[in-house]
N, C-alpha and C positions, 0 to 999 in steps of 0.2 A: 578689494572689495572689505569692507569695513562696516561695524558695526557691532555692541555688543550683544545686544540677542544675536548676532550671528557667530563670535567666538564662542559665547556662553551655548551655543548648541552647538557648533563646531566639535567645543572639547566635552558636550554630555555624548554626544552616538564617539567619541574616539575612546572615552570610560568603561562605556557599556562594552562595546567594539573587543577590546584589551581587557575586561577583563574575564569580560563569554573564552576569550581565545585560552589565557592564560586560564582559566578549572579545566579545561578539555586537556593540557597537554599537564598538569599537575593532578588529575581527575581528580574531582570536584564536582564534573559534570560525567557523563552517558556512568555511569557505575550502576550493578542492578546489586542488591540484595541477597542473600545467598537464599532467604526464604522467598525470595518471589521469585527465587527461579526454578523452587523446586512443586509452585502448580502448574493447574493445569494451565493453558493458555485463554479459554475461554475467558477463564477469575480472575482475568489478569487487570489490572485497571486500564487506562490509557495512557501516565504516567509512565507505569513501570515498562510499555509498550513500547512509547514512544522513547524509553531514555534504551532501554536495549536490544534498538531495533539501529540507532543510531550512535550506540557503542559499541558493538555488533564488531564492526571490520576496523582493528587500530587505525588501518593508513587511515581509513573514514575518517575520522575522529581526529588526525593527526590534520589532514589535510585545512578540516573545516575548519583545524585552531589558528592552522596559517594563515586565511583565509581572513580570518574573520583581524588575527595582532594587525594585518598588511589591512588593513581596511583604517583598522586603527591608526597607525602608524602617518598612514598619509591625510588623513585628519586633521592628525598632526601642525599638518604645515599647510598654511596660506595654499601656496602655491599647489601644494596636491587633493589641497580641501573637495574641489568636484567631482575630481576620482573618486576618493571613498568617497564619497556623499550620491552618490554613482550607483559604488557596491553596494554601499551602506543602505541604502531607502529599500529596496526592494526584496531584503538579505532579513530585515527588522522586520518588515511587512510578515513575511515570508513565516518569521518566527513568530509570532504573533499569533500570523492563522490556528497553526499550531500547536500555542498553550489552550486557544481559547478552543479549536473540534476536540483537544483529547485532553482535557481540565486538569492542566502542567496548574501548575500553584497560580496562584489570584498573584501575588506579589512579583512573580516571572510574567504577568501580563499585563502588567501596569510600565516595567521596566521596557518592555518590547517597546509595548507600543507609545512610551515617552519618547525611544531613541529612533523609535520608525518616523516618528512627528518631529522630530529635529531634524532629521535626514534632510526630510521634504523640504525642512525651511529652506535647507545650507538648499539646495538643488535649486527652489526659491527665488533666488537672492543670482542665481546663473543662469537663471532662466535666458536673457542674451547670449546667451555664449553656447548655450541651447540648441537654441532654438537656428543660433547660423549655422550648426550639424545637422541635424536631423529637418531640416525645413529650406525651403531655394527662396531667394530674396524673391525670385518673380517664377510667377506661374505659367509654366507653358504654354506651348499651342495649343491650343484647344484638337485634340484626334476626330477624326472623321465619324460621323455616328455605327457606321459600320462597323470603326478599325475597337470601339468602344461596347459596343456587343458583344463584341465575339472575345473579347477582354474579360466578361463579365460571363460566358459562358464557360471559357477556360475552369478562370477561379470555382464557379457553380462544380463539374466536376475535379478541379482538383481537389473542394473536400469533401464530394461524394462519393471519392473513390473506399478514403481510409475509415468514409464512414461509415460506406456497405460492407470494406469487410470485414471494420467490428463488430458491426451489431450482425454479422452472419458468426460471427465464430463465439459468439456470447449467446447469441442462441438457437444456434445447429448444431456450434463444436463442441465447445465447453456444456456446451446441458444440454438434455435427452429428458426430460422428465419423464419419470419412472413411479409407478404408486406405492411402490418401496423404502425411496428420493426419506432419510433422516436418518438417525442414531436408532440402534436395537441391541441390546439387551438379548444374551444366549442363556432363558430359564432351564431348556432341558437338550437332551442331546446334542452331544460336539460331530463337531469340522472343522476339523487339524487338519491346516495342509502344510508342508517336507518344509524343515525346514521352521513352525513356528511351536515353541518350545513346549505349548502345549494346548486343550481343543480354546477355539474361539469363544472370548467372552464377552467381547460386547464387537459388533459390527458396526461399521459407517458406509450403508449407498447413497453414493459422494451426487448431491441436486448440483452439486456447481463444478462437474467434470463426468462430461459422458459415460458412461458404461465401467466407471469405479468401482469397485465392492474395495475396502479396509479393512481387514481381520485382527485383535489385539488380544491378543493375550500379556497380560503385564504389564510392561511394558516396552512389550517386542511387538512391534506392527507390522503387515503385509499389505500391499498393495498387489489386488486380478481384479480381474476384469470380466464382466458379471454382460446378461443379459436378458430380459424377460420381454414378453408375449403375455401381457394382457386378457387378451381376446381368447388364450389357448390355458393360461393360470398357468405357464409352466418358464422357469428359473431355471441357466446352464454358467459357473463360472469355471471360465480357464487360470491358467497360472500367471501370466502376461499380459495387464496390459496395450489392449489395442491390435497389440499381432496374436491373439489368444495362448496360442504354446497347447500348450499340456491340460485336457481337464481336467479340473478337479468335481465336480459337482453337476448330477445333469435334472432335472427332480420336477415335481409340482410345486404351486404353494396359492396358504387360503390365508385370505387378508382381510380379517373381522377387526371392523378398529382397530385397536394400537396393540394389536396381536396377531404374531403369524406365524404360523404353520409352515414350513416345505420338509416336503417327503420326496427317498429317493430310494423310490427300495419299500423296503423293511423299513424301515429306518427312519426315526422321521424328527427335525431338527425347530427346538418354536423360540419364538422372539414377542420380549413386549417391545415398545418404541420408548424412545427416549422422553422427557416431556423436555424444551428448547426455550 
């Protein structure tokens, strides 16, 4: 496989991957500023969220770096260029999607797009070898119509099963919306479950986790189980999410706009919804 453009593209991708790989090994990538670590997750930019996520596991970072270095070295040799390009093209395309989706630096996006384009060109020059691997030279004899329809039905069932399970989990297991879903600041009253260092200052009725309530005091969070009956305006909170355990609170609630009042016996607990 010869050609100036081919050689240039091969070496561009090799250099990009080697740069990526050694940058991770030597700590030039996937490192997070202390000031970013002190910010609430909802205030962190997509760039630092991505950096923190990929850098959380040193094992993953090292493995990813070695993969990039290995693919770069494969591209440096003509005999293994196809292998390197086959791994580099989807890898760099994925990095480009991450760079674009999470608003990573523009220059990083340009570099990854150039690398993905060059790797794709190298693959194009090897298209005959790829076709020989992934496509048969001779079309197989046509299967009977009944067998073809049976295959279509089987594929549809295989796709429908995980799709329906995922839909159920998302809409009936993970989510069971209640009128109280959202983030609330405690404005008066006190609710202090065992183990919480002080009365709850902020309460999270989780929309994306059915029956889950999280209470916070300072930098301490506790997760509990809650249930409400909107028709009767009643609420109950238990110690352990899903399995319940000891009941911590039982009472009634009044919801007026962004104001929530929970009454238990002779005491009341007032909260105000936080705008997000």
